[in-house]
LOPAFI-510507 format. One record per residue: residue number from 1; residue in three letters; x, y, z of N, C-alpha, C, O in turn. Coordinates in steps of 0.1 Angstrom, whole numbers, plus 5000, padded with zeros to 4 digits. Example, Ala and Ser with C-alpha at 12.3 -4.5 7.8 and 13.67 -1.06 7.14 Angstrom:
% residues 2
(tivex 1, 'ala', (5132, 4943, 5078), (5123, 4955, 5078), (5132, 4967, 5078), (5142, 4967, 5085))
(tivex 2, 'ser', (5128, 4978, 5071), (5137, 4989, 5071), (5129, 5000, 5079), (5134, 5011, 5080))
//
This chain:
% residues 111
(tivex 1, 'met', (3156, 2817, 9148), (3160, 2827, 9161), (3175, 2837, 9155), (3178, 2848, 9160))
(tivex 2, 'gly', (3183, 2829, 9144), (3191, 2839, 9143), (3186, 2847, 9129), (3193, 2856, 9124))
(tivex 3, 'leu', (3176, 2844, 9124), (3168, 2857, 9116), (3162, 2866, 9131), (3167, 2878, 9130))
(tivex 4, 'phe', (3159, 2866, 9136), (3155, 2873, 9147), (3167, 2882, 9153), (3166, 2894, 9150))
(tivex 5, 'ile', (3173, 2879, 9159), (3189, 2886, 9158), (3191, 2894, 9151), (3193, 2905, 9154))
(tivex 6, 'ile', (3188, 2889, 9136), (3195, 2901, 9125), (3187, 2910, 9127), (3191, 2921, 9130))
(tivex 7, 'gly', (3176, 2908, 9124), (3164, 2915, 9123), (3165, 2924, 9136), (3165, 2935, 9133))
(tivex 8, 'leu', (3165, 2923, 9143), (3163, 2931, 9157), (3177, 2941, 9158), (3176, 2953, 9161))
(tivex 9, 'val', (3189, 2935, 9155), (3199, 2944, 9156), (3201, 2953, 9146), (3205, 2964, 9147))
(tivex 10, 'leu', (3198, 2947, 9133), (3201, 2956, 9122), (3192, 2965, 9115), (3195, 2973, 9106))
(tivex 11, 'phe', (3180, 2965, 9120), (3165, 2973, 9118), (3170, 2987, 9110), (3167, 2989, 9098))
(tivex 12, 'lys', (3177, 2995, 9118), (3178, 3005, 9118), (3189, 3009, 9109), (3190, 3021, 9105))
(tivex 13, 'ser', (3198, 3000, 9106), (3208, 3001, 9097), (3205, 2997, 9082), (3210, 3003, 9072))
(tivex 14, 'tyr', (3196, 2988, 9081), (3191, 2982, 9065), (3179, 2979, 9065), (3174, 2976, 9075))
(tivex 15, 'gly', (3172, 2980, 9054), (3160, 2982, 9052), (3153, 2965, 9049), (3141, 2962, 9049))
(tivex 16, 'trp', (3163, 2958, 9047), (3158, 2944, 9046), (3157, 2939, 9061), (3149, 2930, 9063))
(tivex 17, 'ala', (3166, 2943, 9071), (3165, 2939, 9084), (3152, 2938, 9087), (3147, 2927, 9090))
(tivex 18, 'thr', (3144, 2953, 9087), (3128, 2949, 9091), (3118, 2941, 9086), (3108, 2938, 9093))
(tivex 19, 'ile', (3122, 2935, 9071), (3117, 2920, 9067), (3120, 2911, 9074), (3111, 2903, 9079))
(tivex 20, 'ala', (3133, 2909, 9076), (3138, 2898, 9083), (3131, 2896, 9098), (3127, 2885, 9101))
(tivex 21, 'leu', (3130, 2906, 9107), (3124, 2906, 9118), (3113, 2903, 9121), (3108, 2897, 9131))
(tivex 22, 'gly', (3105, 2909, 9106), (3088, 2907, 9107), (3087, 2891, 9101), (3078, 2884, 9105))
(tivex 23, 'leu', (3095, 2888, 9092), (3098, 2871, 9090), (3098, 2865, 9101), (3089, 2857, 9103))
(tivex 24, 'ser', (3107, 2866, 9110), (3110, 2858, 9120), (3095, 2858, 9129), (3089, 2848, 9131))
(tivex 25, 'val', (3093, 2870, 9134), (3080, 2872, 9138), (3069, 2861, 9137), (3064, 2853, 9145))
(tivex 26, 'ile', (3066, 2864, 9122), (3055, 2856, 9115), (3057, 2839, 9120), (3048, 2832, 9126))
(tivex 27, 'val', (3070, 2834, 9116), (3075, 2822, 9118), (3073, 2816, 9133), (3069, 2805, 9136))
(tivex 28, 'phe', (3075, 2825, 9143), (3073, 2825, 9157), (3055, 2821, 9158), (3051, 2813, 9167))
(tivex 29, 'cys', (3050, 2826, 9150), (3034, 2824, 9155), (3031, 2817, 9147), (3020, 2813, 9150))
(tivex 30, 'val', (3035, 2812, 9136), (3028, 2802, 9127), (3034, 2788, 9137), (3025, 2781, 9142))
(tivex 31, 'leu', (3042, 2786, 9138), (3049, 2770, 9145), (3040, 2767, 9153), (3035, 2755, 9150))
(tivex 32, 'pro', (3035, 2774, 9163), (3024, 2766, 9168), (3012, 2761, 9164), (3004, 2752, 9168))
(tivex 33, 'ile', (3011, 2772, 9152), (2996, 2765, 9147), (2998, 2754, 9139), (2989, 2746, 9137))
(tivex 34, 'leu', (3011, 2752, 9134), (3012, 2743, 9125), (3013, 2726, 9133), (3009, 2716, 9128))
(tivex 35, 'gln', (3020, 2730, 9147), (3016, 2721, 9155), (3006, 2717, 9161), (3008, 2707, 9168))
(tivex 36, 'ser', (2993, 2722, 9161), (2980, 2720, 9167), (2973, 2712, 9155), (2966, 2702, 9157))
(tivex 37, 'arg', (2976, 2719, 9141), (2966, 2714, 9132), (2973, 2699, 9132), (2964, 2691, 9130))
(tivex 38, 'arg', (2987, 2691, 9133), (2989, 2681, 9129), (2983, 2671, 9142), (2978, 2660, 9140))
(tivex 39, 'ser', (2982, 2675, 9151), (2976, 2664, 9160), (2969, 2670, 9172), (2967, 2682, 9172))
(tivex 40, 'arg', (2965, 2664, 9179), (2950, 2672, 9187), (2956, 2675, 9204), (2951, 2682, 9213))
(tivex 41, 'val', (2969, 2667, 9204), (2976, 2669, 9218), (2987, 2678, 9218), (2997, 2675, 9211))
(tivex 42, 'ile', (2988, 2688, 9223), (3000, 2697, 9222), (3010, 2699, 9235), (3007, 2706, 9244))
(tivex 43, 'leu', (3020, 2693, 9236), (3028, 2695, 9246), (3040, 2705, 9246), (3050, 2701, 9240))
(tivex 44, 'asp', (3040, 2715, 9250), (3050, 2727, 9250), (3063, 2719, 9258), (3062, 2715, 9270))
(tivex 45, 'val', (3074, 2719, 9252), (3087, 2718, 9259), (3093, 2727, 9264), (3105, 2724, 9268))
(tivex 46, 'tyr', (3087, 2741, 9265), (3093, 2749, 9272), (3086, 2751, 9286), (3092, 2755, 9296))
(tivex 47, 'thr', (3075, 2748, 9286), (3068, 2745, 9302), (3068, 2733, 9307), (3069, 2731, 9319))
(tivex 48, 'his', (3067, 2726, 9301), (3066, 2711, 9308), (3076, 2707, 9316), (3088, 2708, 9311))
(tivex 49, 'pro', (3074, 2699, 9330), (3081, 2701, 9339), (3093, 2692, 9334), (3104, 2695, 9339))
(tivex 50, 'gly', (3093, 2680, 9323), (3101, 2672, 9320), (3114, 2681, 9309), (3125, 2677, 9304))
(tivex 51, 'ser', (3109, 2691, 9308), (3121, 2698, 9297), (3123, 2712, 9303), (3130, 2720, 9297))
(tivex 52, 'arg', (3116, 2715, 9316), (3117, 2729, 9318), (3132, 2735, 9319), (3136, 2745, 9315))
(tivex 53, 'leu', (3139, 2725, 9327), (3156, 2731, 9329), (3164, 2734, 9318), (3172, 2743, 9317))
(tivex 54, 'val', (3160, 2724, 9309), (3170, 2727, 9293), (3165, 2740, 9288), (3172, 2749, 9285))
(tivex 55, 'ala', (3151, 2740, 9287), (3145, 2753, 9283), (3149, 2764, 9288), (3154, 2773, 9281))
(tivex 56, 'val', (3148, 2766, 9301), (3153, 2776, 9306), (3167, 2781, 9306), (3170, 2792, 9305))
(tivex 57, 'leu', (3175, 2771, 9306), (3188, 2774, 9300), (3193, 2778, 9283), (3203, 2785, 9279))
(tivex 58, 'tyr', (3179, 2771, 9273), (3181, 2779, 9263), (3177, 2789, 9263), (3185, 2797, 9258))
(tivex 59, 'leu', (3165, 2797, 9268), (3164, 2810, 9268), (3170, 2815, 9273), (3171, 2826, 9267))
(tivex 60, 'gly', (3176, 2815, 9284), (3185, 2824, 9289), (3198, 2828, 9281), (3203, 2839, 9280))
(tivex 61, 'ala', (3203, 2815, 9274), (3215, 2820, 9267), (3211, 2825, 9253), (3220, 2828, 9245))
(tivex 62, 'phe', (3199, 2825, 9249), (3193, 2831, 9240), (3189, 2849, 9239), (3188, 2858, 9231))
(tivex 63, 'ala', (3189, 2846, 9253), (3188, 2864, 9259), (3201, 2869, 9258), (3204, 2878, 9251))
(tivex 64, 'ala', (3211, 2861, 9265), (3222, 2865, 9266), (3230, 2871, 9253), (3238, 2880, 9253))
(tivex 65, 'leu', (3225, 2861, 9241), (3231, 2862, 9227), (3226, 2874, 9222), (3234, 2882, 9219))
(tivex 66, 'val', (3210, 2877, 9221), (3205, 2890, 9218), (3212, 2903, 9226), (3217, 2912, 9219))
(tivex 67, 'ala', (3211, 2904, 9239), (3221, 2912, 9244), (3231, 2916, 9242), (3236, 2927, 9242))
(tivex 68, 'ala', (3236, 2908, 9240), (3255, 2909, 9236), (3256, 2913, 9224), (3266, 2920, 9222))
(tivex 69, 'ala', (3245, 2908, 9212), (3250, 2913, 9199), (3241, 2928, 9200), (3247, 2937, 9194))
(tivex 70, 'leu', (3232, 2932, 9205), (3228, 2946, 9205), (3238, 2956, 9214), (3238, 2968, 9211))
(tivex 71, 'ser', (3244, 2952, 9222), (3257, 2957, 9230), (3268, 2959, 9221), (3272, 2971, 9218))
(tivex 72, 'ile', (3274, 2948, 9216), (3287, 2949, 9210), (3287, 2955, 9199), (3297, 2961, 9194))
(tivex 73, 'his', (3271, 2954, 9193), (3270, 2962, 9178), (3270, 2975, 9179), (3275, 2983, 9170))
(tivex 74, 'ser', (3262, 2979, 9191), (3261, 2998, 9196), (3272, 3003, 9197), (3273, 3015, 9193))
(tivex 75, 'val', (3284, 2996, 9203), (3297, 3000, 9205), (3308, 3000, 9191), (3315, 3010, 9190))
(tivex 76, 'thr', (3307, 2991, 9183), (3314, 2990, 9175), (3306, 2991, 9161), (3314, 2995, 9152))
(tivex 77, 'gly', (3296, 2990, 9158), (3291, 2991, 9149), (3295, 2978, 9138), (3292, 2978, 9126))
(tivex 78, 'asn', (3300, 2969, 9142), (3307, 2958, 9134), (3296, 2950, 9130), (3292, 2942, 9139))
(tivex 79, 'asp', (3289, 2949, 9118), (3280, 2936, 9115), (3282, 2924, 9117), (3273, 2916, 9119))
(tivex 80, 'leu', (3296, 2921, 9117), (3299, 2907, 9118), (3295, 2900, 9130), (3290, 2889, 9131))
(tivex 81, 'val', (3296, 2909, 9140), (3292, 2907, 9152), (3277, 2899, 9153), (3275, 2888, 9158))
(tivex 82, 'val', (3269, 2907, 9147), (3255, 2901, 9146), (3255, 2888, 9140), (3249, 2879, 9145))
(tivex 83, 'tyr', (3261, 2887, 9128), (3261, 2875, 9118), (3269, 2862, 9129), (3265, 2850, 9127))
(tivex 84, 'leu', (3275, 2863, 9134), (3279, 2853, 9145), (3268, 2849, 9155), (3263, 2838, 9157))
(tivex 85, 'ala', (3265, 2861, 9162), (3254, 2860, 9173), (3245, 2850, 9165), (3243, 2838, 9170))
(tivex 86, 'ala', (3239, 2855, 9155), (3227, 2847, 9145), (3231, 2830, 9142), (3224, 2820, 9140))
(tivex 87, 'leu', (3244, 2831, 9142), (3252, 2817, 9137), (3251, 2809, 9151), (3244, 2799, 9150))
(tivex 88, 'met', (3255, 2812, 9164), (3255, 2810, 9174), (3240, 2805, 9180), (3238, 2795, 9186))
(tivex 89, 'ala', (3230, 2817, 9177), (3218, 2808, 9181), (3212, 2801, 9173), (3201, 2795, 9177))
(tivex 90, 'phe', (3216, 2800, 9160), (3214, 2787, 9151), (3220, 2775, 9158), (3212, 2765, 9160))
(tivex 91, 'val', (3231, 2773, 9163), (3237, 2763, 9168), (3229, 2761, 9182), (3225, 2749, 9184))
(tivex 92, 'leu', (3227, 2769, 9190), (3220, 2766, 9202), (3208, 2761, 9200), (3206, 2751, 9206))
(tivex 93, 'thr', (3197, 2766, 9192), (3185, 2760, 9189), (3186, 2744, 9183), (3179, 2734, 9186))
(tivex 94, 'val', (3198, 2743, 9174), (3198, 2728, 9169), (3201, 2720, 9182), (3193, 2712, 9185))
(tivex 95, 'leu', (3212, 2722, 9192), (3214, 2714, 9202), (3203, 2712, 9210), (3198, 2701, 9211))
(tivex 96, 'cys', (3198, 2725, 9216), (3188, 2726, 9227), (3173, 2719, 9224), (3168, 2713, 9232))
(tivex 97, 'gly', (3169, 2722, 9212), (3152, 2715, 9204), (3154, 2701, 9208), (3150, 2695, 9218))
(tivex 98, 'pro', (3161, 2696, 9199), (3162, 2678, 9204), (3165, 2678, 9218), (3157, 2670, 9224))
(tivex 99, 'ala', (3173, 2684, 9224), (3176, 2677, 9237), (3162, 2681, 9246), (3159, 2673, 9254))
(tivex 100, 'met', (3154, 2692, 9245), (3144, 2691, 9250), (3134, 2686, 9245), (3124, 2691, 9251))
(tivex 101, 'glu', (3131, 2678, 9235), (3124, 2670, 9231), (3126, 2656, 9240), (3117, 2652, 9247))
(tivex 102, 'thr', (3139, 2649, 9238), (3142, 2639, 9241), (3139, 2640, 9258), (3132, 2632, 9264))
(tivex 103, 'lys', (3144, 2648, 9265), (3139, 2648, 9281), (3124, 2647, 9283), (3119, 2640, 9292))
(tivex 104, 'leu', (3118, 2655, 9274), (3103, 2654, 9276), (3097, 2642, 9269), (3086, 2637, 9273))
(tivex 105, 'ala', (3103, 2636, 9260), (3101, 2620, 9261), (3103, 2612, 9269), (3095, 2603, 9271))
(tivex 106, 'arg', (3114, 2615, 9276), (3116, 2602, 9286), (3108, 2606, 9298), (3107, 2598, 9306))
(tivex 107, 'trp', (3103, 2618, 9300), (3097, 2621, 9311), (3085, 2616, 9312), (3081, 2613, 9322))
(tivex 108, 'leu', (3076, 2616, 9300), (3065, 2610, 9297), (3065, 2594, 9296), (3057, 2586, 9300))
(tivex 109, 'arg', (3074, 2593, 9292), (3073, 2574, 9292), (3078, 2572, 9306), (3074, 2561, 9310))
(tivex 110, 'ala', (3084, 2578, 9315), (3085, 2573, 9331), (3074, 2575, 9339), (3073, 2571, 9351))
(tivex 111, 'ser', (3064, 2581, 9332), (3052, 2587, 9340), (3040, 2578, 9336), (3029, 2579, 9340))
//
């Protein structure tokens, strides 16, 4: 997620940022394929009712981080803002990912 923010915001400034954006898109596409090869049952934590609220909060916060990074960088031109937003996206992902999985597991056990 952080690599996506860095690549998206800095792709016009640095050549390597375009590669970072491309790599993040590839990772987004490969992760679901890896999940489907491990098991026959795929539960999407983003759309499943057991974890939907946390997923909506996560995606909303991530969209706000992307918008803030794009806006602040375009006004100030400060690259540090982009790296801080990427770090915040990493922390957000580390916190929300397990929370979504825990809520989903709890919901599945209860049903």
